[in-house]
Structure formats: structure tokens, C-alpha cells
GUVO-61378 format. One record per residue (C-alpha): residue number from 0; x, y, z. Coordinates in steps of 0.5 Angstrom, whole numbers, plus 500, padded with zeros to 3 digits. Example, Ala and Ser with C-alpha at 12.3 -4.5 7.8 and 13.67 -1.06 7.14 Angstrom:
+-----+------+-------+-----+
:   k : east : north :  up :
+-----+------+-------+-----+
:   0 :  525 :   491 : 516 :
:   1 :  527 :   498 : 514 :
+-----+------+-------+-----+
//
This chain:
+-----+------+-------+-----+
:   k : east : north :  up :
+-----+------+-------+-----+
:   0 :  500 :   500 : 500 :
:   1 :  503 :   506 : 498 :
:   2 :  499 :   512 : 501 :
:   3 :  495 :   512 : 507 :
:   4 :  488 :   515 : 509 :
:   5 :  488 :   520 : 515 :
:   6 :  484 :   519 : 521 :
:   7 :  477 :   523 : 521 :
:   8 :  479 :   530 : 523 :
:   9 :  478 :   533 : 529 :
:  10 :  473 :   539 : 529 :
:  11 :  478 :   546 : 528 :
:  12 :  474 :   549 : 533 :
:  13 :  478 :   545 : 538 :
:  14 :  484 :   550 : 536 :
:  15 :  480 :   556 : 537 :
:  16 :  477 :   554 : 544 :
:  17 :  484 :   552 : 547 :
:  18 :  487 :   558 : 544 :
:  19 :  482 :   562 : 548 :
:  20 :  482 :   558 : 554 :
:  21 :  490 :   560 : 554 :
:  22 :  488 :   567 : 553 :
:  23 :  483 :   568 : 558 :
:  24 :  488 :   565 : 564 :
:  25 :  495 :   563 : 562 :
:  26 :  497 :   561 : 569 :
:  27 :  491 :   556 : 570 :
:  28 :  492 :   553 : 563 :
:  29 :  499 :   552 : 564 :
:  30 :  498 :   549 : 571 :
:  31 :  493 :   544 : 568 :
:  32 :  498 :   541 : 562 :
:  33 :  503 :   541 : 568 :
:  34 :  499 :   535 : 571 :
:  35 :  502 :   531 : 565 :
:  36 :  509 :   531 : 568 :
:  37 :  511 :   528 : 575 :
:  38 :  514 :   533 : 579 :
:  39 :  518 :   532 : 585 :
:  40 :  515 :   538 : 588 :
:  41 :  509 :   540 : 584 :
:  42 :  508 :   547 : 582 :
:  43 :  503 :   552 : 586 :
:  44 :  505 :   558 : 582 :
:  45 :  505 :   558 : 574 :
:  46 :  509 :   564 : 573 :
:  47 :  513 :   569 : 577 :
:  48 :  513 :   576 : 573 :
:  49 :  519 :   579 : 578 :
:  50 :  524 :   573 : 577 :
:  51 :  529 :   573 : 571 :
:  52 :  529 :   578 : 565 :
:  53 :  521 :   577 : 563 :
:  54 :  519 :   572 : 569 :
:  55 :  520 :   565 : 570 :
:  56 :  515 :   559 : 569 :
:  57 :  514 :   554 : 575 :
:  58 :  519 :   558 : 580 :
:  59 :  517 :   554 : 586 :
:  60 :  517 :   547 : 583 :
:  61 :  523 :   541 : 583 :
:  62 :  523 :   536 : 578 :
:  63 :  528 :   531 : 574 :
:  64 :  527 :   531 : 566 :
:  65 :  531 :   524 : 566 :
:  66 :  526 :   521 : 571 :
:  67 :  520 :   523 : 566 :
:  68 :  523 :   521 : 560 :
:  69 :  525 :   514 : 563 :
:  70 :  524 :   512 : 570 :
:  71 :  517 :   513 : 570 :
:  72 :  515 :   509 : 564 :
:  73 :  519 :   503 : 567 :
:  74 :  515 :   504 : 574 :
:  75 :  508 :   504 : 570 :
:  76 :  509 :   498 : 566 :
:  77 :  512 :   500 : 560 :
:  78 :  519 :   497 : 561 :
:  79 :  519 :   492 : 555 :
:  80 :  516 :   498 : 550 :
:  81 :  521 :   500 : 545 :
:  82 :  524 :   507 : 547 :
:  83 :  529 :   508 : 541 :
:  84 :  530 :   505 : 535 :
:  85 :  537 :   507 : 531 :
:  86 :  537 :   506 : 524 :
:  87 :  544 :   507 : 521 :
:  88 :  544 :   506 : 513 :
:  89 :  551 :   509 : 513 :
:  90 :  554 :   503 : 517 :
:  91 :  549 :   498 : 515 :
:  92 :  546 :   497 : 523 :
:  93 :  540 :   497 : 527 :
:  94 :  539 :   497 : 534 :
:  95 :  533 :   498 : 539 :
:  96 :  532 :   499 : 546 :
:  97 :  526 :   498 : 551 :
:  98 :  525 :   503 : 556 :
:  99 :  528 :   499 : 561 :
: 100 :  534 :   498 : 557 :
: 101 :  535 :   505 : 556 :
: 102 :  534 :   507 : 563 :
: 103 :  540 :   502 : 564 :
: 104 :  545 :   505 : 559 :
: 105 :  543 :   512 : 562 :
: 106 :  543 :   511 : 569 :
: 107 :  550 :   507 : 568 :
: 108 :  553 :   513 : 564 :
: 109 :  551 :   518 : 569 :
: 110 :  554 :   514 : 574 :
: 111 :  561 :   514 : 570 :
: 112 :  560 :   522 : 569 :
: 113 :  559 :   522 : 577 :
: 114 :  565 :   518 : 578 :
: 115 :  569 :   523 : 573 :
: 116 :  567 :   529 : 578 :
: 117 :  561 :   532 : 574 :
: 118 :  555 :   534 : 579 :
: 119 :  549 :   539 : 579 :
: 120 :  550 :   545 : 575 :
: 121 :  557 :   542 : 571 :
: 122 :  557 :   543 : 564 :
: 123 :  558 :   537 : 559 :
: 124 :  559 :   538 : 552 :
: 125 :  557 :   533 : 547 :
: 126 :  560 :   532 : 540 :
: 127 :  557 :   526 : 537 :
: 128 :  554 :   523 : 531 :
: 129 :  547 :   520 : 530 :
: 130 :  548 :   514 : 535 :
: 131 :  544 :   512 : 541 :
: 132 :  550 :   514 : 546 :
: 133 :  549 :   521 : 544 :
: 134 :  541 :   520 : 547 :
: 135 :  544 :   517 : 553 :
: 136 :  549 :   522 : 554 :
: 137 :  544 :   528 : 554 :
: 138 :  539 :   524 : 559 :
: 139 :  545 :   522 : 563 :
: 140 :  547 :   529 : 564 :
: 141 :  539 :   531 : 565 :
: 142 :  539 :   525 : 571 :
: 143 :  545 :   528 : 575 :
: 144 :  543 :   535 : 574 :
: 145 :  549 :   537 : 569 :
: 146 :  548 :   542 : 564 :
: 147 :  549 :   539 : 557 :
: 148 :  551 :   543 : 551 :
: 149 :  551 :   539 : 544 :
: 150 :  555 :   541 : 539 :
: 151 :  554 :   539 : 532 :
: 152 :  559 :   534 : 529 :
: 153 :  560 :   538 : 522 :
: 154 :  563 :   544 : 526 :
: 155 :  570 :   545 : 525 :
: 156 :  575 :   546 : 531 :
: 157 :  575 :   554 : 531 :
: 158 :  567 :   553 : 532 :
: 159 :  568 :   548 : 537 :
: 160 :  573 :   552 : 541 :
: 161 :  569 :   558 : 542 :
: 162 :  563 :   553 : 545 :
: 163 :  568 :   550 : 550 :
: 164 :  571 :   557 : 552 :
: 165 :  563 :   559 : 553 :
: 166 :  561 :   553 : 557 :
: 167 :  567 :   551 : 560 :
: 168 :  565 :   544 : 561 :
: 169 :  568 :   539 : 566 :
: 170 :  568 :   533 : 561 :
: 171 :  567 :   533 : 554 :
: 172 :  563 :   526 : 551 :
: 173 :  565 :   525 : 544 :
: 174 :  566 :   519 : 538 :
: 175 :  572 :   518 : 534 :
: 176 :  568 :   519 : 528 :
: 177 :  561 :   521 : 524 :
: 178 :  559 :   517 : 518 :
: 179 :  557 :   520 : 511 :
: 180 :  555 :   516 : 505 :
: 181 :  561 :   518 : 502 :
: 182 :  566 :   519 : 507 :
: 183 :  568 :   518 : 514 :
: 184 :  569 :   525 : 518 :
: 185 :  574 :   524 : 524 :
: 186 :  572 :   528 : 530 :
: 187 :  578 :   527 : 535 :
: 188 :  583 :   531 : 531 :
: 189 :  577 :   536 : 531 :
: 190 :  576 :   536 : 538 :
: 191 :  584 :   536 : 540 :
: 192 :  585 :   542 : 535 :
: 193 :  579 :   545 : 539 :
: 194 :  582 :   544 : 546 :
: 195 :  589 :   546 : 543 :
: 196 :  585 :   553 : 541 :
: 197 :  581 :   554 : 547 :
: 198 :  583 :   557 : 554 :
: 199 :  579 :   553 : 558 :
: 200 :  581 :   546 : 558 :
: 201 :  576 :   540 : 560 :
: 202 :  579 :   535 : 565 :
: 203 :  577 :   529 : 561 :
: 204 :  574 :   527 : 554 :
: 205 :  570 :   520 : 554 :
: 206 :  571 :   517 : 547 :
: 207 :  567 :   512 : 544 :
: 208 :  571 :   508 : 539 :
: 209 :  567 :   507 : 533 :
: 210 :  570 :   501 : 528 :
: 211 :  570 :   506 : 522 :
: 212 :  576 :   510 : 525 :
: 213 :  581 :   509 : 531 :
: 214 :  583 :   515 : 535 :
: 215 :  589 :   517 : 538 :
: 216 :  588 :   518 : 546 :
: 217 :  591 :   523 : 550 :
: 218 :  595 :   520 : 556 :
: 219 :  592 :   523 : 562 :
: 220 :  586 :   527 : 559 :
: 221 :  582 :   522 : 554 :
: 222 :  578 :   515 : 557 :
: 223 :  575 :   510 : 553 :
: 224 :  567 :   510 : 553 :
: 225 :  566 :   503 : 553 :
: 226 :  571 :   501 : 558 :
: 227 :  568 :   506 : 563 :
: 228 :  561 :   504 : 562 :
: 229 :  563 :   496 : 562 :
: 230 :  567 :   497 : 569 :
: 231 :  561 :   501 : 572 :
: 232 :  556 :   496 : 570 :
: 233 :  561 :   490 : 573 :
: 234 :  561 :   494 : 579 :
: 235 :  553 :   495 : 579 :
: 236 :  554 :   503 : 579 :
: 237 :  547 :   506 : 577 :
: 238 :  546 :   514 : 578 :
: 239 :  540 :   516 : 582 :
: 240 :  536 :   522 : 579 :
: 241 :  538 :   529 : 582 :
: 242 :  532 :   534 : 584 :
: 243 :  533 :   540 : 581 :
: 244 :  529 :   547 : 580 :
: 245 :  524 :   547 : 575 :
: 246 :  528 :   554 : 573 :
: 247 :  535 :   550 : 573 :
: 248 :  538 :   549 : 566 :
: 249 :  537 :   543 : 562 :
: 250 :  542 :   545 : 557 :
: 251 :  545 :   550 : 553 :
: 252 :  545 :   550 : 545 :
: 253 :  549 :   555 : 541 :
: 254 :  546 :   558 : 535 :
: 255 :  550 :   563 : 530 :
: 256 :  550 :   570 : 533 :
: 257 :  550 :   576 : 528 :
: 258 :  557 :   578 : 531 :
: 259 :  560 :   571 : 529 :
: 260 :  560 :   570 : 537 :
: 261 :  555 :   564 : 538 :
: 262 :  549 :   565 : 543 :
: 263 :  548 :   560 : 548 :
: 264 :  541 :   559 : 548 :
: 265 :  539 :   556 : 555 :
: 266 :  533 :   551 : 556 :
: 267 :  530 :   550 : 563 :
: 268 :  528 :   543 : 566 :
: 269 :  520 :   545 : 568 :
: 270 :  518 :   549 : 562 :
: 271 :  521 :   545 : 557 :
: 272 :  518 :   539 : 559 :
: 273 :  511 :   542 : 560 :
: 274 :  511 :   545 : 553 :
: 275 :  514 :   539 : 549 :
: 276 :  508 :   535 : 553 :
: 277 :  503 :   540 : 550 :
: 278 :  506 :   540 : 543 :
: 279 :  506 :   532 : 542 :
: 280 :  499 :   532 : 544 :
: 281 :  496 :   539 : 540 :
: 282 :  501 :   539 : 534 :
: 283 :  504 :   533 : 533 :
: 284 :  498 :   528 : 535 :
: 285 :  503 :   523 : 538 :
: 286 :  501 :   519 : 544 :
: 287 :  504 :   513 : 548 :
: 288 :  507 :   507 : 544 :
: 289 :  506 :   511 : 537 :
: 290 :  512 :   512 : 533 :
: 291 :  515 :   519 : 531 :
: 292 :  521 :   519 : 526 :
: 293 :  525 :   526 : 527 :
: 294 :  530 :   526 : 521 :
: 295 :  534 :   531 : 524 :
: 296 :  541 :   531 : 528 :
: 297 :  541 :   532 : 536 :
: 298 :  546 :   538 : 534 :
: 299 :  540 :   542 : 533 :
: 300 :  534 :   544 : 537 :
: 301 :  529 :   540 : 533 :
: 302 :  534 :   534 : 535 :
: 303 :  534 :   536 : 542 :
: 304 :  526 :   536 : 542 :
: 305 :  523 :   531 : 538 :
: 306 :  529 :   526 : 537 :
: 307 :  530 :   525 : 544 :
: 308 :  526 :   529 : 549 :
: 309 :  519 :   530 : 547 :
: 310 :  518 :   522 : 544 :
: 311 :  520 :   520 : 551 :
: 312 :  517 :   524 : 555 :
: 313 :  510 :   522 : 552 :
: 314 :  512 :   514 : 552 :
: 315 :  512 :   514 : 545 :
: 316 :  518 :   511 : 541 :
: 317 :  523 :   515 : 537 :
: 318 :  527 :   513 : 531 :
: 319 :  534 :   516 : 531 :
: 320 :  536 :   516 : 524 :
: 321 :  544 :   516 : 521 :
: 322 :  543 :   517 : 514 :
: 323 :  540 :   522 : 509 :
: 324 :  534 :   523 : 505 :
: 325 :  537 :   521 : 499 :
: 326 :  544 :   517 : 497 :
: 327 :  543 :   512 : 503 :
: 328 :  542 :   508 : 498 :
: 329 :  536 :   512 : 494 :
: 330 :  531 :   517 : 495 :
: 331 :  526 :   512 : 498 :
: 332 :  530 :   512 : 504 :
: 333 :  525 :   515 : 508 :
: 334 :  519 :   511 : 506 :
: 335 :  523 :   505 : 508 :
: 336 :  524 :   507 : 515 :
: 337 :  517 :   509 : 515 :
: 338 :  514 :   502 : 513 :
: 339 :  519 :   498 : 517 :
: 340 :  518 :   502 : 524 :
: 341 :  511 :   503 : 523 :
: 342 :  512 :   511 : 524 :
: 343 :  506 :   515 : 525 :
: 344 :  509 :   522 : 523 :
: 345 :  515 :   524 : 520 :
: 346 :  518 :   531 : 522 :
: 347 :  524 :   534 : 517 :
: 348 :  526 :   540 : 514 :
: 349 :  524 :   542 : 507 :
: 350 :  531 :   541 : 504 :
: 351 :  530 :   534 : 505 :
: 352 :  524 :   534 : 501 :
: 353 :  527 :   538 : 495 :
: 354 :  532 :   533 : 495 :
: 355 :  528 :   527 : 494 :
: 356 :  523 :   531 : 489 :
: 357 :  530 :   532 : 485 :
: 358 :  532 :   525 : 485 :
: 359 :  525 :   522 : 484 :
: 360 :  520 :   527 : 482 :
: 361 :  515 :   521 : 480 :
: 362 :  516 :   518 : 487 :
: 363 :  517 :   511 : 484 :
: 364 :  521 :   509 : 490 :
: 365 :  515 :   510 : 494 :
: 366 :  512 :   503 : 491 :
: 367 :  512 :   497 : 495 :
: 368 :  513 :   501 : 502 :
: 369 :  507 :   500 : 507 :
: 370 :  505 :   507 : 509 :
: 371 :  498 :   505 : 512 :
: 372 :  500 :   507 : 519 :
: 373 :  503 :   514 : 517 :
: 374 :  499 :   520 : 518 :
: 375 :  502 :   526 : 517 :
: 376 :  509 :   530 : 515 :
: 377 :  511 :   536 : 519 :
: 378 :  516 :   540 : 516 :
: 379 :  520 :   546 : 519 :
: 380 :  527 :   549 : 519 :
: 381 :  527 :   554 : 513 :
: 382 :  521 :   556 : 509 :
: 383 :  517 :   551 : 506 :
: 384 :  516 :   553 : 499 :
: 385 :  509 :   552 : 496 :
: 386 :  511 :   547 : 490 :
: 387 :  515 :   542 : 495 :
: 388 :  509 :   542 : 500 :
: 389 :  504 :   541 : 494 :
: 390 :  508 :   535 : 491 :
: 391 :  509 :   532 : 498 :
: 392 :  501 :   532 : 499 :
: 393 :  500 :   529 : 492 :
: 394 :  505 :   524 : 493 :
: 395 :  504 :   522 : 500 :
: 396 :  496 :   523 : 501 :
: 397 :  497 :   525 : 508 :
: 398 :  497 :   532 : 511 :
: 399 :  503 :   536 : 510 :
: 400 :  504 :   541 : 516 :
: 401 :  509 :   547 : 515 :
: 402 :  511 :   550 : 522 :
: 403 :  515 :   555 : 524 :
: 404 :  520 :   556 : 530 :
: 405 :  527 :   557 : 533 :
: 406 :  532 :   555 : 537 :
: 407 :  531 :   560 : 542 :
: 408 :  523 :   558 : 542 :
: 409 :  525 :   551 : 544 :
: 410 :  518 :   549 : 541 :
: 411 :  514 :   550 : 535 :
: 412 :  511 :   557 : 535 :
: 413 :  506 :   557 : 529 :
: 414 :  503 :   551 : 526 :
: 415 :  497 :   547 : 524 :
: 416 :  495 :   543 : 530 :
: 417 :  493 :   536 : 528 :
: 418 :  492 :   534 : 535 :
: 419 :  486 :   540 : 536 :
: 420 :  483 :   539 : 529 :
: 421 :  487 :   541 : 523 :
: 422 :  485 :   548 : 520 :
: 423 :  485 :   549 : 512 :
: 424 :  492 :   549 : 509 :
: 425 :  494 :   556 : 506 :
: 426 :  501 :   554 : 502 :
: 427 :  506 :   558 : 504 :
: 428 :  504 :   559 : 511 :
: 429 :  505 :   555 : 517 :
: 430 :  498 :   557 : 519 :
: 431 :  497 :   560 : 526 :
: 432 :  500 :   561 : 533 :
: 433 :  500 :   555 : 538 :
: 434 :  497 :   556 : 545 :
: 435 :  502 :   560 : 549 :
: 436 :  504 :   565 : 543 :
: 437 :  502 :   572 : 542 :
: 438 :  505 :   573 : 535 :
: 439 :  504 :   580 : 532 :
: 440 :  507 :   584 : 526 :
: 441 :  510 :   591 : 527 :
: 442 :  512 :   596 : 523 :
: 443 :  519 :   600 : 525 :
: 444 :  516 :   604 : 530 :
: 445 :  513 :   598 : 534 :
: 446 :  506 :   599 : 531 :
: 447 :  501 :   594 : 529 :
: 448 :  501 :   593 : 521 :
: 449 :  494 :   592 : 518 :
: 450 :  493 :   585 : 516 :
: 451 :  497 :   583 : 509 :
: 452 :  502 :   588 : 510 :
: 453 :  510 :   586 : 511 :
: 454 :  513 :   588 : 518 :
: 455 :  517 :   585 : 523 :
: 456 :  514 :   578 : 526 :
: 457 :  515 :   579 : 534 :
: 458 :  512 :   575 : 540 :
: 459 :  509 :   579 : 546 :
: 460 :  512 :   578 : 553 :
: 461 :  512 :   574 : 557 :
: 462 :  514 :   568 : 553 :
: 463 :  511 :   561 : 554 :
: 464 :  514 :   555 : 558 :
: 465 :  520 :   552 : 555 :
: 466 :  522 :   559 : 551 :
: 467 :  529 :   561 : 553 :
: 468 :  530 :   565 : 559 :
: 469 :  536 :   568 : 557 :
: 470 :  543 :   567 : 554 :
: 471 :  548 :   563 : 558 :
: 472 :  552 :   568 : 562 :
: 473 :  550 :   574 : 558 :
: 474 :  543 :   577 : 561 :
: 475 :  545 :   584 : 557 :
: 476 :  546 :   581 : 550 :
: 477 :  540 :   577 : 551 :
: 478 :  536 :   584 : 552 :
: 479 :  540 :   587 : 547 :
: 480 :  539 :   582 : 542 :
: 481 :  532 :   580 : 543 :
: 482 :  528 :   585 : 547 :
: 483 :  530 :   592 : 546 :
: 484 :  528 :   593 : 539 :
: 485 :  521 :   593 : 540 :
: 486 :  520 :   594 : 548 :
: 487 :  515 :   589 : 551 :
: 488 :  516 :   584 : 545 :
: 489 :  521 :   579 : 543 :
: 490 :  524 :   580 : 536 :
: 491 :  524 :   574 : 532 :
: 492 :  529 :   577 : 527 :
: 493 :  524 :   574 : 522 :
: 494 :  520 :   578 : 517 :
: 495 :  513 :   577 : 514 :
: 496 :  505 :   578 : 515 :
: 497 :  499 :   576 : 518 :
: 498 :  493 :   575 : 514 :
: 499 :  486 :   577 : 516 :
: 500 :  485 :   570 : 518 :
: 501 :  490 :   570 : 523 :
: 502 :  495 :   566 : 519 :
: 503 :  502 :   568 : 519 :
: 504 :  507 :   568 : 513 :
: 505 :  514 :   568 : 515 :
: 506 :  518 :   571 : 509 :
: 507 :  525 :   572 : 511 :
: 508 :  530 :   574 : 516 :
: 509 :  531 :   581 : 518 :
: 510 :  538 :   580 : 520 :
: 511 :  544 :   577 : 517 :
: 512 :  543 :   570 : 519 :
: 513 :  541 :   565 : 513 :
: 514 :  538 :   558 : 513 :
: 515 :  542 :   553 : 509 :
: 516 :  538 :   546 : 509 :
: 517 :  535 :   548 : 516 :
: 518 :  542 :   550 : 519 :
: 519 :  542 :   557 : 522 :
: 520 :  548 :   560 : 520 :
: 521 :  551 :   567 : 521 :
: 522 :  553 :   571 : 515 :
: 523 :  557 :   576 : 519 :
: 524 :  561 :   570 : 522 :
: 525 :  563 :   568 : 515 :
: 526 :  565 :   575 : 513 :
: 527 :  570 :   575 : 519 :
: 528 :  573 :   569 : 516 :
: 529 :  573 :   572 : 509 :
: 530 :  576 :   578 : 512 :
: 531 :  582 :   575 : 515 :
: 532 :  585 :   573 : 508 :
: 533 :  591 :   577 : 507 :
: 534 :  589 :   579 : 500 :
: 535 :  582 :   581 : 502 :
: 536 :  580 :   589 : 503 :
: 537 :  572 :   588 : 503 :
: 538 :  567 :   583 : 504 :
: 539 :  560 :   582 : 504 :
: 540 :  556 :   575 : 505 :
: 541 :  549 :   574 : 503 :
: 542 :  544 :   569 : 503 :
: 543 :  542 :   567 : 496 :
: 544 :  536 :   563 : 493 :
: 545 :  538 :   555 : 492 :
: 546 :  533 :   550 : 489 :
: 547 :  535 :   545 : 494 :
: 548 :  538 :   548 : 500 :
: 549 :  533 :   554 : 501 :
: 550 :  539 :   559 : 501 :
: 551 :  546 :   558 : 500 :
: 552 :  552 :   563 : 502 :
: 553 :  555 :   568 : 497 :
: 554 :  561 :   572 : 498 :
: 555 :  563 :   578 : 495 :
: 556 :  570 :   580 : 496 :
: 557 :  574 :   586 : 494 :
: 558 :  581 :   585 : 493 :
: 559 :  587 :   589 : 496 :
: 560 :  591 :   594 : 491 :
: 561 :  597 :   590 : 489 :
: 562 :  594 :   583 : 491 :
: 563 :  599 :   578 : 487 :
: 564 :  594 :   572 : 487 :
: 565 :  589 :   572 : 481 :
: 566 :  582 :   573 : 483 :
: 567 :  581 :   565 : 482 :
: 568 :  586 :   563 : 486 :
: 569 :  583 :   568 : 492 :
: 570 :  576 :   565 : 491 :
: 571 :  578 :   558 : 491 :
: 572 :  582 :   559 : 498 :
: 573 :  576 :   563 : 501 :
: 574 :  572 :   557 : 500 :
: 575 :  577 :   552 : 503 :
: 576 :  578 :   557 : 509 :
: 577 :  570 :   558 : 510 :
: 578 :  570 :   550 : 510 :
: 579 :  576 :   549 : 515 :
: 580 :  574 :   555 : 520 :
: 581 :  566 :   554 : 520 :
: 582 :  566 :   547 : 517 :
: 583 :  562 :   544 : 511 :
: 584 :  555 :   545 : 514 :
: 585 :  556 :   552 : 512 :
: 586 :  556 :   550 : 504 :
: 587 :  560 :   556 : 502 :
: 588 :  562 :   554 : 495 :
: 589 :  561 :   561 : 492 :
: 590 :  566 :   567 : 492 :
: 591 :  566 :   572 : 487 :
: 592 :  571 :   578 : 486 :
: 593 :  568 :   585 : 485 :
: 594 :  571 :   592 : 484 :
: 595 :  567 :   595 : 489 :
: 596 :  562 :   594 : 494 :
: 597 :  556 :   599 : 495 :
: 598 :  556 :   604 : 501 :
: 599 :  550 :   605 : 505 :
: 600 :  549 :   606 : 513 :
: 601 :  544 :   600 : 513 :
: 602 :  548 :   593 : 513 :
: 603 :  541 :   590 : 513 :
: 604 :  538 :   594 : 507 :
: 605 :  545 :   593 : 503 :
: 606 :  544 :   585 : 504 :
: 607 :  537 :   585 : 502 :
: 608 :  538 :   589 : 496 :
: 609 :  544 :   585 : 494 :
: 610 :  540 :   578 : 495 :
: 611 :  534 :   581 : 491 :
: 612 :  539 :   582 : 485 :
: 613 :  542 :   575 : 486 :
: 614 :  535 :   572 : 486 :
: 615 :  533 :   576 : 480 :
: 616 :  528 :   580 : 483 :
: 617 :  526 :   587 : 482 :
: 618 :  529 :   592 : 487 :
: 619 :  529 :   599 : 489 :
: 620 :  535 :   603 : 490 :
: 621 :  536 :   604 : 497 :
: 622 :  536 :   612 : 498 :
: 623 :  542 :   611 : 503 :
: 624 :  546 :   608 : 498 :
: 625 :  552 :   613 : 496 :
: 626 :  553 :   610 : 488 :
: 627 :  547 :   606 : 485 :
: 628 :  552 :   604 : 479 :
: 629 :  555 :   599 : 484 :
: 630 :  549 :   595 : 484 :
: 631 :  549 :   594 : 477 :
: 632 :  556 :   592 : 477 :
: 633 :  554 :   587 : 482 :
: 634 :  549 :   584 : 478 :
: 635 :  553 :   584 : 472 :
: 636 :  558 :   580 : 476 :
: 637 :  553 :   575 : 478 :
: 638 :  550 :   574 : 471 :
: 639 :  557 :   572 : 469 :
: 640 :  557 :   566 : 474 :
: 641 :  550 :   565 : 471 :
: 642 :  546 :   568 : 477 :
: 643 :  541 :   573 : 478 :
+-----+------+-------+-----+
//
């Protein structure tokens, strides 16, 4: 069976009723959802407006996230249910872990961390590929009250070093390598390089040796993961859950900053659990025992929330997939996983479906796969273009639900709530604000704009549970980056509009962060790398439209007078330099030498105009630009490369 038939839709009134109930009494609403969490000390108050930067959720409660994700399900008779399925076409291996087995692994690894001196409040960096041990590591930290910071394995040594210096981890958990369809990426040399660069030196690195790559071990710092875990199991060592405040940090997740310095988004324990519970019920409609496949990476917020924490909090089964949408081995990879594991919902980035569509436009690889238990496809990470949405709908014959959120929000902000009753789809819109989010569209003066008019998309304070309360050790930067532009609102740095029906349309960024295949990357950070080249006098990086990845970075450079290298040589060196210092994840492949760059007082206006030229769109010459003829020269240079 190649398609599936959705269950009878719930009436859409369920959404409007729930949203109105939240609006009427936010505190009572969130306390009711909080009853689905096992607290050590239950919350008597939902919100303290005087705490933190804009208030804190469940300020008097205590809890443990790992207990809610594992122990309570074993206690309640779900010990033999599968919690995690590891499906790795790149290594040709599969494994599954019941809740009881996963609890054993996590409690043992948590004891290992305790033996290494890790305690409540200490930081642990996790630099891991998509293996079960990555999830065990996150939960082991949560179990003992340590704060984990997962760093995506595609980041280069310099990027990892900045995160080490900011988080100051006591221990780093890593593996010898990640495995790609065509290559093995060795992590240990990158980690060693990062530690050499970093001012802060971790006490211990625990290294998971994978058969695809051996790694040399530092004599006093590095320890073998499997040896430590085996010894702890032999000694019967298991860590108990540590009581933490609901407002204590669970993790730090670094996101690109416009200055090139990463921002450490903080996530708390209590609010995070409550909001993930709400989204599993209201948006994704995944219940206990059902299977969720989130085709992301644990290095991103999507992987944190919907590979590891949310499915396990919900007593569901999560698929952790080490592979790609195409090439492992073909564009039918996702269909094979869905059929084989009885997946109810798939959550991935639009980039993945653009890749599948490019390789298999007729959907021939869907043939022979039983998708009878499949109910919906969820897309997020970058804007889902209407053509890709329509193609997926026609192919899969299930709802294709675009939804929008950010690393900072920690959970979806806008979506079509399948669990409350689907609303009519408008292609190009992720639909409506979910309960808890007051989404508004403002002009530059902070006034609400009329329906359908473009403006800045902002979120009225206070933010709901699970959203970032601040940045790690940087309250001032949190205020400056998010709260000062529009007083009383959180500035998302996204632009768009809200139509007369309340549907939100996200059209692009208002700062210099671009979305490359669902990964948020700073053009400012790339400009720092380009500017470091001795032949470069000026540079600008702009995100330009890409049919597969959504956006790709394009670097414009002006060479110094008297530079001895040819433009072609410099361009090749710049591409290699970005790959080395930021990593392959930047997808930086295009550097373009120009005679001059436009001069304007507004970098945002400059980048927006250059982007329109590259995307072949009509544009108005900004009034602040000093020499409009420069824009024509840039357009000519782009056309010479077949762009625009």
C-alpha cells in the first residue's frame, strides 16, 4: 500500500477553543498541562513575573527530566516497550532499545559521569554523531542535573573551541567519527584541535570508538567510553535521579550570532517538559506507544526536542536515523524507514523533500512500501515552498504540515494543530499561532500593521514555558539581541505578514542569519573568515536562493590593490577557508570577486538589495546608497556566473 488514509479529522473548533482558554487564563492553562508531568515538588504557581528577565515558569517546582523520559514509564509497566530505534543505513546496522534497556544504559553512563566528578550544574559538551549513545549522553546529564551542550559534528575545530570556552565543560563526550554516505568524518582530530585552541581545558574526554575510525588517545585526558561503561556495569553502578528546580538549566544550545560569536540559548527543565507535552498532544498528535520519526540531528534544536525528549516524555517510540533522504541508498530511504518501523508521523526539513523530489520526481521509490500507519508529514527548518508542499501532498496523500519555530523558542510557535483539529491549509503559511504564543506583526515604529502587510514578526511577552529565559552567562546580550528593538516583545528577526484569518506567513530574515538546509548560519561569521584572507580588502556574504537547500551563502569580495594572486585563486582559497573554519555545514561554494561593494548606512538594506539582485527579483535602489551604479556592476558579475 503506497498511501494511507488519515483518521477522521477533529473539528477545527478545538483549536480556537483551546487558544481562547489559554488567552483567558494562561496560568491555569499551563498548570493543567503540567499535570501530565511527574514532579518531585508540583508547581503551586505557574508564573513569576518578577523573576528572570521577563518572568520564569513554575518557579516553586522541582523535577527531573530523565525520570519523566524513562523511569516513570518503566515504573508504569512500559519497560518492554521499544523507546528508541537506531536505523543506520550508512553503517548497515539497526538496533532497538526498550525503555528498561535505555534506563539501564542511561543510569550507568550517568554514574560514569559522576565518577568523573560531574555534578549538578556542571556542563558537559556532547560532540557526537547520530548514534544511540548521543541520546544516552543527553539523558545521563539530565539525570544527574548536569547541563549538556550538544555541538553538531559538522562544525570545525574553531567553532567547537568557541563553545568550549563559553560553556566551560568539565567533561566532553565524543566519538571517533561520523559516517556520511561517501566518507568518514573523523571527530577526534577536530576535538583535539579545538581543545588546543580553547582557553578552557576540559578535565576529561570520553571517546566512543567506532569501527569506522580509530583515534589516538591523549594519555591523561582521554578515556575509552566502552571500557568505562563496562566497568560501571560490572560494579553495579547506577546513578539515581537528582532533584533540580524547574527553572534550572537542562541544556545550552549554541546558535549563530550576528557578530560571529555564538549565542548560548538556555533551556530550563520544567517549562521544557510541559511545552513538549503540549506539542505532542496538540500539534503532532503522537501518543504513548506510537512511533515518531524526526529526520534531523541531535545537534539541532529539532533533534533535542523531537528525537530525544518529546517522544520519550510521551512514552512514544523514537526513530534515530543515521542517514540521508537520498543516497542511503536511494530516494526511497524515508519510505523504507516509515514502513519498516510503523511510523505515524515524519518530521524533517523542506530541504529533504526538495532532494527527494529532485532525485525521484515521479515518486517511483514509494512503490512497495506499506505506509498504512503513516498519518502526517511535518516540515520545518526553513520556509517550505508551496511547490514542494503540493508535491508531497500529492505523493503521500496525507496532511503535509508546515510549521515554524526557532532554536530560541524551543518548540513550534506556529503550526496546523493536528491534535486539536486541522485547519484549512494555505500553501506558504505554517498556519496559526499555537496556544501560548501571541504572534504579532509590527512596523519599524512598533505599531501593528494591517492584515496582509509585511512587517517584523514579534512575540508578545511573556514567552511561554520552554522558550529561552536568557543566554548562557549573558543577560545583557539577551536583552540587546531580542527585547530592545520592540519593547514588550521578543524580536524573532523574521519578517512576514499575518492575513485577515490570522494565518502567519514567514517570508525571510531581517538580520544576517541565513537558513542553509535547515541550519541557521551567520553571514557575519562567514564574513569574518573572508576578511581574514590577506588579499581581501572588503567582503559581504548574502544568502541567495537555492532550489535544493533553500538558501546558499554567496561571498562578494574586493581584493586589495597590488594583490599578487589571481581572483580565481583567491576565490578557491576562500571556499576552502570557510570549509576549514566553519565546516562543511556552511555549504559555502561561491566566492565572487567584484571591483567594489555598495556603500550604505544600513547593512540590512544592503544585503536585502544584493539578495534580490542574485535571486533575479525586482528591486528599488535604497535611498541611502552612495553610488547606485555599483548594484548594476554586481548584477553583471552574478550573471557572468549564471546567477540572477
